[in-house]
N, C-alpha and C positions, 0 to 999 in steps of 0.2 A: 673625954673617954674615947678611945679608938674603937672602931667597929671591927669585929671579928668576921672575916669573909672566908667562906668555905665553898667547896664544890662537891656535889654528890649526885646520886641517882635516885629518881622518884620511885618508891616502892608501893605507894598507895595514894589514890586520889579520890577516895569515896566520900570524904567529908566536904562540906560546903566551904569554899575559900580557904581550905587547908590541904596541904600535901605532906606526906611523910617522906623524908629524904634520908637515905642511908649514906653516911660518910665513912670511908674506909682508909685506914692508915697502916703502914707497916712499922712494927717495932721489933727490936732485937731483944731476945731474952738475956737477962744480965749474966746468968751462969752458963747456959748451954749455947749461947750465941746463935740460936736459930731464929729466923725471921718469922714473925707471927702477924697475921692479919687481924687488926682490931677494928670492929665495926660499931658505929654509934648511930642511932636514929634520932632525927630531929623533926619536930612539927613546925612547918614553915607556912607563913601566911601568904596566900596567893589570891590577891584581890580580884583578878579577872578570871579565875579558874582556867588558866591557859595551859598549865603543865599537866602532862599525862604520864602514865606508868612507863618507865624506861627512859624518859628524858633525862639528860644531864643538865643540872641547873646550878646556878651560883646564887648563894644566899648570904645575908649579913645579919649580925645581931642587932636588936633594937629593944625598945622598951617592952615590958611584958604586955602581950595582947590578950592572953588568957592564962589559965593555970599552967598549961604546958607549952604554949607558943611564945617563943622569945626571939624568933627569926623572921625576916621578911625576904621574899623572893626578889632578886635583883634582875636576873635575866635567864632565859633558857639558852644554854650554850650549844646544845646538840639535841635535835629531835630524834626520837626513836623510830626506826624504820623496821617494823615487825612484819608479820605475815597477814596484815590486813586488820579488819575490825575485830576486836576481841569478843564482841557480843554476837558475832555472826555464827548462827547455828547450822547453816547449810553445809553439807559435806560433799 
């Protein structure tokens, strides 16, 4: 069985050893020929808790780890460079 490899952006990292990754693709409407963004969210197993919100990651299909997790993190391709710590409350 070949492994399905995808790349997406981490949208949530609140669970232990799990991140939610959003995968986005463009499809063309069959009748109106307009391009539409189609988004799908996957729960991905992150063994070392390395990925953070905003990171671009590569993940692959694997055996079912839990009810919803069927993907494993391969690598973090691009780290998110935001405005600092998101838990920082000082203004």
